[in-house]
N, C-alpha and C positions, 0 to 999 in steps of 0.2 A: 600299487596293487602287488600284494606277493604273494601265492600260491603256494599253502602248505599241502601239498600232496592232493590233488583236486581230486574228487573220487572219480571213478572209472562206474563204476556198475549206474547204468539210464544214462549217463553223461559225455563217455568217450563216442569218438568218432557224428556226433549228433551235431544240429545246427549252430552253429555258434549264438545263433539267441538263446540259448537255452543253456549253456556254458559258462564258465573263465574262458577268455581271449585276451592276445594283445590290444583290439580294437576296445576293450570296457575303459581303460588308459589309458592316460599320456607314457605309462613305462609301466608294465608287468613281469615281474619278475616269477621263477616257480619250482622249487623243490620238490622233486620226483623221489620217493621214499618205498613204495611198494605196490611198483610197477608189475606185479609177474602177472601173468593172465587169472582173472576171479575164478576161472573154471580150467585148470584142479589146482591153484596154488591159494587160492584166496586174494589175491593180487589188491587191495578197496583202492589202486593209485590208479591216477591214469599216465599213459606211458610216452603218450602223444606227444609232441612240441608245441602250445600252445601259446605263449609269452615272445617279449623279445630275449629275454635270458630263461634257458631249462638249464635246470643243476640236477645230476645225475647221481650224487653223491653214493661211491661206491659201486655202480653201475645202476643203482638206480631201484633194484627189484630187493636185494637179502643184502639186511644192515646189520654189519661185527656187533655181537653183543644179543644177536635175535633169539642165535639158535640154543640160548644155555640150556641148562637144565630145567622145567616147568617149575620143578617146588624151589629152584634156587631165585629162581625167577617171582617169581607167585609170593615169598617170606622177601620182599623186596628191601632195603635201607630206606628208602621214602616208605614204605606200610604196603597192608593187602591190600588199600585200595588198588592203588597205582601198580602190583607187583602186580595184579590179575586186570586191569585193565593194559600193563604192556603185554603178558601172557598173551592174551586174545588179537591183539593190535599191534606187535609192538613194532614192527618195518613202518606202519601208518604214522603210529604217533612219535618216531625220530623226526620228522620234518617240524615238530613245533617245538622239541627240544636243542636239533641244531640253530635253530632262528634264534633261541633265548641266549645260547652259546655264542652265537656271531655276533651280539653286545656289546658283550664282553670284550668281546676278542675283535677289536675293529681289524689286525692286519690278517685275520683266518680264515680259514675256509676259501683259498685262491682257488678256482675254476678255470680249467686248461681247457681249450675249444678244440675237440677230437670228434671225427666219425664217430666212433663205438667205443665203449669201456675197452672192448679189446686191443686196441687201438692206444688207447692213453698209456695199456702198462707196455706200449715198447715208447722208444727216444723219439717217433713220430712227433708227440704235441707238446713237446719241450724242448725251451723254457715258454714264458710269457715269452706274445708277439712284443712290436715295440710301442702298441697302448696299453699293451700291461694285459691282466690280467682280470676280470671283475672279483669279489668276495660273495660268497652264495652271503644271504639274508640279507638281514637289515641295513649291510652298506652296500646292496649290490644297487643301489640307483646312483650311487657314484660315475659309474658306466651309462647309464644315459645318453643317448649320442655320438657312443661309442663304436654301434654294430652296424655293420655291411650290410648284414644278409637278413631276408624273413625271418629265420630260425636260430639263432645259434645254441647250439649242444656242450653243454658243460661236463669236465667229467672230473672230480675229486677223491680222496680218501679219506675217512674217518676213523678217530678210535672209537673202541667196543663200550667204553661208559664216561660219563661225565668227566674229564673237560675231551667236548670231541673233535675241535680244531686238530688237525694236524699239517705240517711244514715240506712240504715237499722238494729233497734234493737227489741231485743225478751224483753218482761218486762214480770214479773211474780210479782203477788203482793196477800198476803194473808195475810184475813179483818176480823179485832176485832169490838166485838161490843155484842148487848143483845138480838136482835134480826134480823130476817133476811127481807129483803125491795125487795120490784122490784123498780130495776132503774138504772141506768149509773156510771161507776166509769170508770174518766178521770185523765191522768196524764202527764207532762211535766216535762220537763227534765235539768236541768241546768247543765254546764260543763266548763273548760277551753277553748272550741272551739266554747264555743253560746250554747244561750238557745230557746228550742223550744217551739210553742206551743201546746195547750192541745190538745192529743191523746187517742181517746177513746178506752178503752182498751177490758171493758165487758160493755153488757146488758142485763138484765132479773133478777132476783133472784140473792142476793147481801144476801150472807149466812154469815154469820161472820165463822172464822176459815177455810173456804174456800180456795183453792187458784183458781187464777183466768189466764190465761195466752195471750197474744197478742201480736202484733206484733206494731212499729212505725217507719216508712217512715219517718223521718228526713228528715227537709227542712237546719239542716246545721252538719257536724262536732262535735258531743259534746265532743270529746274530755274526758276527764278523767272527771267522774257525778262529782258532787259537794255538788248538792239539786234533790230531786225528789219534785214534787208538786203533791197532790192525792187530787183529791175533786171530790164527789158524788153529786148525784139527782135525786131524787126521782118522781120531775115535778107534784108532787099534795101537797095540804095541809096534813098535817099526825096529828093529835092531841094526836099521841106518842110522837110524837116528838122524831123517833129513832137517833141513833149516832153512825156511822162507821168509823171505821181508819182503818190505811192499818199498820198492824203489822211489814210488811216485806212487801219489794217490791226491785227484786230482776232482775241490766238491763245488759243485757249480748250485745256486740258489735259480729256486724258479721264479720266483719273481723278480730278477734283477738280473 
């Protein structure tokens, strides 16, 4: 039984007899997309974990792409009716859009078990444990019987628009060069499954021989990495023309 952003008003913190609960089926998975408090944020969805698996994409409160200009959102590619609906309840409606995309991408929407979204953004909940990570949406039931806790909270990021799934990679780069500079470093991944755009791994003081780690939520499943493109910039003219390179780049896939 899959709950798509179960309603918060009149249902949150009520007895299990009157709301969705893990006791309602052999396997219950939940997608939380609008779990901010109803007052003052008009959150329509429940924030508490109530299933065997509870997924909180993007933290479960504010979905990417839902903060768009109201006019551009209402005059939507899918028509004014769908655009108006999304403007009124965009976060709430993301749950069924993620679910429908999950049917098309069986390997997408990996959820990482974590105490909170803030911790998910660190290295503590990466990569997947030995038993793997469940997939949010249609194929969540593949994880049936693998949960050890009463409730399992899972976090992941999604894209701003269809197609929504992203694949998470941890990238660690060690710099080479003669001088430290202030700037940023970007990485693009090329692989057997496709190529990513440039993703910023670090911004600040770039020090040769230092290692820098960041996460890439890639719009494709790169597969076997064949090439890494490294680019740095300091956004200003430097008369010493400093040179930096990547001595090593390590890419780790979240799923394996």
